[in-house]
C-alpha positions in Angstrom: -12.7 8.1 -52.9 -9.7 10.2 -51.8 -11.8 11.8 -49.0 -12.7 8.3 -47.7 -9.1 7.3 -47.7 -8.1 10.4 -45.8 -10.9 9.9 -43.3 -9.8 6.3 -42.7 -6.2 7.3 -42.3 -7.3 10.1 -39.8 -9.4 7.7 -37.8 -6.6 5.1 -37.7 -4.2 7.8 -36.4 -6.6 8.8 -33.7 -7.7 5.3 -32.7 -4.5 3.3 -33.0 -0.8 3.8 -32.1 1.3 5.7 -34.7 2.9 2.5 -36.0 -0.4 1.4 -37.4 -0.9 4.7 -39.1 2.5 4.5 -40.8 1.7 0.9 -42.0 -1.6 2.2 -43.4 0.2 4.9 -45.4 2.7 2.5 -46.8 -0.1 0.3 -48.2 -1.5 3.2 -50.2 -0.4 2.8 -53.8 2.0 5.5 -55.1 1.1 7.2 -58.4 4.7 7.6 -59.5 8.0 5.8 -59.1 11.7 6.7 -58.7 14.4 4.1 -59.5 17.9 4.8 -58.3 21.3 3.2 -58.2 25.0 3.4 -58.7 27.0 1.9 -61.6 30.6 0.8 -61.0 33.6 -0.2 -63.2 34.9 -3.4 -61.6 38.6 -3.9 -61.1 39.6 -0.5 -62.5 41.1 2.2 -60.3 39.4 5.3 -61.4 38.7 8.4 -59.3 36.5 7.4 -56.3 37.9 3.8 -56.3 36.4 1.7 -53.4 38.9 -0.9 -52.3 36.4 -3.1 -50.5 34.4 -3.4 -53.8 37.4 -3.4 -56.1 35.5 -1.0 -58.2 35.2 2.6 -59.1 32.0 4.7 -59.7 31.4 5.0 -63.4 30.3 8.5 -64.6 28.5 8.6 -67.9 27.1 5.1 -67.9 23.5 4.6 -69.1 20.9 2.6 -67.3 17.4 2.1 -68.8 14.1 1.3 -67.1 11.9 -0.9 -69.3 8.3 -1.5 -68.3 5.6 -3.6 -69.9 2.5 -1.6 -68.8 -0.4 -3.8 -67.9 1.1 -6.9 -69.5 0.5 -5.5 -73.0 3.6 -6.0 -75.1 2.8 -3.0 -77.4 2.5 -0.7 -74.3 6.2 -0.7 -73.4 7.8 2.2 -71.6 11.5 3.0 -71.9 13.3 5.6 -69.8 17.0 6.1 -69.7 19.3 8.0 -67.3 23.0 8.8 -67.4 25.1 8.5 -64.2 26.7 11.5 -62.6 30.4 11.9 -61.5 29.6 9.5 -58.5 28.1 6.9 -60.8 24.7 7.6 -59.4 21.5 7.7 -61.6 17.9 8.4 -60.9 14.9 7.7 -63.1 11.6 9.3 -62.2 8.3 8.8 -64.0 4.6 9.4 -63.4 3.7 6.9 -66.2 4.3 4.0 -63.9 2.5 3.5 -60.5 3.9 1.4 -57.7 1.4 -1.3 -58.5 2.7 -1.5 -62.1 6.4 -1.6 -61.0 6.4 -5.4 -61.0 6.3 -5.2 -64.8 9.5 -3.2 -64.9 13.2 -4.2 -65.1 16.4 -2.2 -65.2 19.1 -2.7 -67.8 22.7 -1.6 -68.2 22.8 0.0 -71.7 26.2 1.5 -72.2 29.5 2.5 -70.6 31.5 5.6 -71.5 34.7 3.6 -71.5 35.4 1.0 -74.2 37.8 -0.7 -71.7 35.1 -1.2 -69.1 32.0 -2.2 -71.1 30.9 -5.7 -70.3 27.7 -5.6 -68.1 28.1 -7.8 -65.0 24.8 -9.4 -63.9 24.9 -10.9 -60.4 22.6 -13.5 -58.8 22.0 -15.3 -62.0 20.4 -12.3 -63.7 21.1 -12.0 -67.4 21.4 -9.3 -69.9 18.1 -10.4 -71.5 16.1 -10.3 -68.3 17.6 -7.2 -66.6 17.4 -6.4 -62.9 14.1 -6.6 -60.9 13.1 -3.5 -58.9 13.3 -3.7 -55.1 10.9 -1.5 -53.1 12.6 0.8 -50.6 10.0 3.3 -49.4 7.2 5.6 -50.1 7.7 9.4 -50.0 5.6 12.5 -50.4 6.0 14.1 -53.8 4.5 17.6 -53.7 1.1 17.9 -52.2 -0.8 14.7 -51.4 0.8 12.7 -54.2 3.0 9.8 -53.2 5.9 8.3 -55.0 7.5 4.9 -54.5 11.3 4.7 -54.4 12.9 1.5 -55.8 16.4 0.2 -56.1 17.3 -2.4 -58.7 20.6 -3.8 -57.3 24.3 -3.3 -57.6 25.5 -2.5 -61.1 28.9 -3.1 -62.6 30.6 -3.0 -65.9 33.8 -5.0 -66.2 36.8 -4.9 -68.5 37.5 -7.6 -71.0 40.9 -7.9 -69.3 42.5 -5.8 -66.5 45.0 -4.3 -69.1 42.1 -2.6 -70.8 41.0 -0.6 -67.8 40.8 3.1 -68.4 43.5 5.0 -66.5 43.2 8.1 -64.3 42.9 11.3 -66.3 
């Protein structure tokens, strides 16, 4: 089957302009996914504060990918990641393909600061439903394997009140 796919892609690249070849590659399902994003602390001026967002990157926050593989409730997959000093996280797994990603959601699990610990879910998304994954691109992942890269949205924790914001160290 893989040889047939490669032959078809080769023939497409020879017979058609390169745009069609790229489109054919993007339609090939990826056998692993990566979910990435940044978590912020809203209204708190921590290191890295972004004035236009009125938020600071939140290091040490935990995001979790939850997938219901194949629609079977007892086949759930949970993978968590902790943000780095820039508030960035990346979750990679070979247990979920790009075709299965529609069964996955991303959740904010915890904040390192008690003063900035209320998850903010924009666009009507709630804590019970999480954030849907948004496809960004396919990328080569060592050899012939492909991985799909997803984003799940803009993530924020907020303080109960502005006075409870953590202060600069």
